[in-house]
C-alpha positions as CSV (number, residue, x, y, z in Angstrom):
1,M,-1.5,-91.3,-35.4
2,R,-0.9,-91.9,-31.7
3,V,1.8,-90.5,-29.4
4,R,2.8,-91.7,-26.0
5,L,5.4,-90.5,-23.5
6,L,7.7,-93.5,-22.8
7,D,10.1,-92.0,-20.3
8,A,11.4,-88.6,-19.2
9,T,13.7,-86.8,-16.8
10,D,12.1,-86.6,-13.3
11,D,11.7,-82.9,-12.2
12,P,12.8,-81.5,-15.5
13,E,12.1,-77.9,-14.6
14,E,14.1,-78.2,-11.4
15,L,17.0,-79.5,-13.4
16,I,16.7,-76.6,-15.9
17,C,16.7,-74.1,-13.0
18,Q,19.7,-75.7,-11.3
19,G,21.6,-75.6,-14.6
20,A,20.8,-71.9,-15.1
21,R,21.4,-70.9,-11.5
22,N,24.8,-72.4,-11.7
23,D,25.8,-69.6,-14.1
24,Y,25.1,-66.9,-11.6
25,M,26.4,-68.5,-8.3
26,S,29.8,-68.7,-6.7
27,E,28.7,-71.8,-4.8
28,W,28.7,-75.3,-6.3
29,V,25.1,-76.2,-7.2
30,A,25.7,-79.9,-6.5
31,E,26.1,-79.1,-2.8
32,Q,22.9,-77.0,-2.5
33,D,19.4,-78.1,-2.2
34,F,16.9,-76.6,-4.7
35,E,15.5,-74.1,-2.2
36,E,19.0,-72.7,-1.6
37,A,19.8,-72.6,-5.3
38,M,16.6,-70.6,-5.9
39,D,17.3,-68.1,-3.2
40,G,16.8,-64.6,-4.5
41,V,14.5,-65.5,-7.3
42,E,11.2,-63.7,-7.1
43,G,8.2,-65.7,-5.9
44,D,6.2,-66.5,-2.8
45,D,7.2,-70.2,-2.8
46,V,9.5,-72.5,-4.7
47,E,7.0,-73.4,-7.4
48,E,6.3,-69.7,-8.2
49,Q,10.0,-69.0,-8.2
50,K,10.5,-71.8,-10.7
51,A,7.7,-70.5,-13.0
52,N,9.1,-67.0,-12.8
53,F,12.7,-68.0,-13.4
54,L,11.8,-70.3,-16.4
55,A,9.8,-67.5,-17.9
56,K,12.7,-65.1,-17.4
57,L,15.1,-67.5,-19.2
58,L,12.7,-67.9,-22.1
59,K,12.0,-64.2,-22.4
60,R,15.8,-63.5,-22.5
61,G,16.5,-66.2,-25.0
62,H,18.7,-68.1,-22.6
63,Y,17.8,-71.5,-24.0
64,G,20.9,-73.6,-23.1
65,P,19.5,-74.8,-19.8
66,F,16.5,-76.3,-21.5
67,E,18.7,-78.9,-23.1
68,H,19.5,-80.7,-19.9
69,P,16.2,-82.7,-19.4
70,S,15.0,-85.1,-22.1
71,A,11.8,-87.0,-22.9
72,T,11.2,-90.1,-25.1
73,F,8.1,-90.4,-27.1
74,A,6.6,-93.4,-29.0
75,I,4.8,-92.5,-32.2
76,E,2.5,-95.0,-33.9
77,G,1.1,-94.7,-37.5
78,M,2.9,-91.7,-38.9
79,S,3.6,-91.7,-42.6
80,R,7.1,-92.1,-44.1
81,S,6.5,-88.6,-45.5
82,C,5.9,-87.1,-42.0
83,M,8.9,-89.1,-40.6
84,A,11.2,-87.5,-43.3
85,Q,10.2,-84.0,-42.0
86,L,10.6,-84.9,-38.3
87,T,14.0,-86.5,-38.8
88,R,15.4,-83.4,-40.5
89,H,15.6,-81.8,-37.0
90,R,18.9,-81.9,-35.2
91,H,19.4,-82.6,-31.5
92,A,16.9,-85.5,-31.5
93,S,17.5,-89.2,-31.3
94,F,15.4,-91.6,-33.4
95,D,14.6,-95.3,-33.7
96,V,12.5,-96.1,-36.7
97,Q,10.5,-99.3,-37.5
98,S,12.5,-101.2,-40.1
99,M,11.0,-102.1,-43.4
100,R,14.0,-104.5,-44.0
101,Y,13.0,-106.7,-41.0
102,V,9.3,-106.0,-40.7
103,A,7.3,-107.3,-43.7
104,F,3.7,-106.4,-44.4
105,D,3.0,-109.8,-46.1
106,E,-0.2,-110.5,-44.0
107,V,-1.9,-107.1,-44.6
108,D,-5.1,-107.5,-46.6
109,P,-4.9,-105.2,-49.6
110,A,-8.6,-104.6,-49.4
111,D,-8.1,-103.2,-45.9
112,V,-5.5,-100.8,-47.2
113,E,-8.3,-99.0,-49.2
114,D,-10.0,-98.4,-45.8
115,G,-7.0,-96.8,-44.3
116,E,-4.9,-99.7,-42.9
117,M,-1.1,-99.5,-43.4
118,V,-1.2,-96.3,-45.5
119,V,-2.1,-92.8,-44.1
120,T,-4.9,-91.2,-46.1
121,P,-4.5,-87.5,-46.5
122,P,-7.6,-85.4,-45.9
123,S,-7.6,-84.0,-49.4
124,A,-8.3,-87.4,-50.7
125,T,-11.8,-87.4,-49.2
126,D,-12.7,-83.9,-48.0
127,P,-14.0,-81.5,-50.7
128,D,-13.4,-78.5,-48.5
129,W,-9.8,-79.3,-47.8
130,V,-7.2,-76.9,-49.2
131,G,-3.6,-77.7,-48.8
132,R,-0.4,-75.8,-49.4
133,N,0.4,-75.2,-53.1
134,Q,-3.0,-76.5,-54.1
135,K,-4.6,-74.9,-57.1
136,A,-7.4,-72.7,-56.1
137,D,-9.8,-74.0,-58.8
138,D,-13.3,-75.1,-57.9
139,F,-13.7,-78.8,-57.4
140,D,-17.0,-80.5,-57.1
141,E,-18.0,-83.7,-55.2
142,E,-17.4,-85.8,-58.3
143,D,-13.8,-84.6,-58.5
144,V,-13.3,-85.6,-54.8
145,E,-14.9,-89.0,-55.4
146,K,-12.5,-89.5,-58.2
147,R,-9.5,-88.5,-56.1
148,E,-10.5,-91.0,-53.4
149,E,-11.0,-93.7,-56.0
150,I,-7.6,-93.1,-57.6
151,F,-5.9,-92.9,-54.2
152,Q,-7.4,-96.1,-52.9
153,R,-6.7,-98.0,-56.1
154,S,-3.1,-96.8,-56.1
155,V,-2.3,-97.8,-52.5
156,R,-4.0,-101.1,-52.9
157,Q,-2.1,-101.9,-56.0
158,S,1.1,-100.9,-54.4
159,V,0.6,-103.4,-51.5
160,E,-0.6,-106.1,-53.8
161,D,2.6,-105.7,-55.9
162,Y,4.7,-105.6,-52.8
163,Q,3.3,-108.8,-51.5
164,E,3.7,-110.5,-54.9
165,L,7.3,-109.5,-55.1
166,L,7.8,-111.1,-51.6
167,E,6.2,-114.3,-52.9
168,L,8.5,-114.2,-55.9
169,G,11.5,-114.2,-53.5
170,M,12.4,-110.5,-53.4
171,P,13.8,-109.5,-50.0
172,P,11.6,-107.0,-48.0
173,E,14.4,-104.4,-48.2
174,D,14.0,-104.3,-52.0
175,A,10.2,-105.0,-52.3
176,R,9.5,-102.0,-50.1
177,F,10.6,-99.7,-53.0
178,V,7.1,-100.0,-54.5
179,L,5.2,-99.0,-51.4
180,P,3.9,-95.4,-51.2
181,I,5.5,-92.6,-49.1
182,G,2.3,-92.6,-47.1
183,T,3.1,-96.1,-45.6
184,E,2.8,-96.0,-41.8
185,V,5.8,-96.3,-39.6
186,N,6.4,-96.4,-35.8
187,V,9.1,-94.1,-34.4
188,V,10.7,-93.6,-31.0
189,V,12.2,-90.1,-30.6
190,T,14.0,-88.5,-27.7
191,L,14.0,-84.7,-27.4
192,N,14.9,-82.0,-25.0
193,P,12.6,-79.1,-24.3
194,R,14.6,-76.7,-26.4
195,S,14.5,-79.0,-29.4
196,L,10.8,-79.6,-29.0
197,M,10.1,-75.9,-28.9
198,H,12.2,-75.4,-32.0
199,I,10.3,-78.2,-33.8
200,A,7.0,-76.5,-32.7
201,D,8.2,-73.2,-34.2
202,M,8.7,-74.9,-37.5
203,R,6.0,-77.6,-37.6
204,A,3.1,-76.1,-35.7
205,A,3.0,-73.2,-38.0
206,A,0.0,-72.6,-40.2
207,D,2.1,-73.3,-43.4
208,A,3.3,-76.7,-42.1
209,Q,1.9,-79.9,-43.5
210,W,-1.3,-81.1,-41.8
211,E,0.2,-84.4,-40.5
212,I,3.3,-83.0,-38.8
213,R,1.2,-80.2,-37.3
214,D,-1.0,-82.9,-35.7
215,L,2.1,-84.7,-34.5
216,T,3.6,-81.5,-33.0
217,E,0.4,-80.6,-31.2
218,Q,0.3,-84.1,-29.6
219,L,3.9,-83.7,-28.5
220,L,3.2,-80.3,-27.0
221,D,0.2,-81.6,-25.1
222,L,2.4,-84.3,-23.5
223,A,5.2,-81.9,-22.9
224,A,2.8,-79.5,-21.1
225,E,2.2,-82.3,-18.5
226,W,5.9,-83.0,-18.2
227,C,7.3,-79.4,-18.2
228,P,4.2,-77.4,-17.3
229,H,5.7,-73.9,-16.6
230,T,8.0,-74.1,-19.7
231,F,5.3,-75.1,-22.1
232,D,2.6,-72.9,-20.6
233,Y,4.9,-69.9,-21.2
234,Y,5.8,-71.2,-24.7
235,E,2.1,-71.6,-25.6
236,A,1.1,-68.1,-24.3
237,E,4.1,-66.0,-25.3
238,M,6.2,-67.8,-28.0
239,K,4.1,-70.2,-30.1
240,H,3.7,-69.3,-33.8
241,R,6.7,-67.0,-33.7
242,K,10.2,-67.6,-35.1
243,N,12.1,-67.7,-31.8
244,R,15.5,-68.7,-33.0
245,L,15.6,-71.6,-30.7
246,A,17.8,-73.8,-32.8
247,P,21.2,-74.4,-31.2
C-alpha cells in the first residue's frame, strides 16, 4: 500500500490557532495579523507560541479548532476489507475506485498468485504471525505452506472466474461479486486533523487489524510534515489512548 498527500490547507496550524483565538478575543480575527492574534500566548517567538497554544488546546480537549484545516490523501493498493474499516469513520470524504467502470480483464491470473491485484495477508506466508482471534495452537511450516497454497489457489480461481464471466457477457458490476474481499482498490480521502487523530486512536491501536494499522501510520507520517506541532504532541502525549476525539 502506498499513501501520498495530494493537497492540503496552507499554514494549517496558523488556521487552527486563529480559529481558537477567536473564542477568547473581543477583536475580529479577520482584521488582525497572526502575530497580533497570538499576543499574550506564552513563547519566545510566534512558532513557539503556536506550539504551546496547540498543545494547550489538545491537553484541554478543545478539539473543535482542529476541524478547520483539511488534507487530501491518495491511497493505492488497499484491500476492500481495509477500505470498509476506513469508510466507517465520519467527518471524512471519500472517492473510491469503481469496480463497475474499472474492469480487471487484462490481469494475468498467474500474477495474482504472486500478489498482484489481491492483498496477501501476512498470516498466509509467515509462520510466526499471530492475528486477532487466531487460535493459539502450534502450527508448523507445513501448515503455513498449505495456507499459502490454498490462498493463492483461491484468489487465482476467483480472478479466472471473474474474467470468464466478463467474456460470457456479464457486466463488471455483477462479475465483481466473485472477487475476494482482499481485492486492491485505490481511494482518495479528505480528513481534518481532528478526524485523523480520532482514526489513529481507533486504528493505530495494538488490537487493530494489521493493514489499517499500516495505513494509519503512513497517514500520521504525512500529517506530521503537514501539521508538525499538532502531531508531535499527539505522538508524544495522546497516541494509543482513547482520547474521545470523535465529534
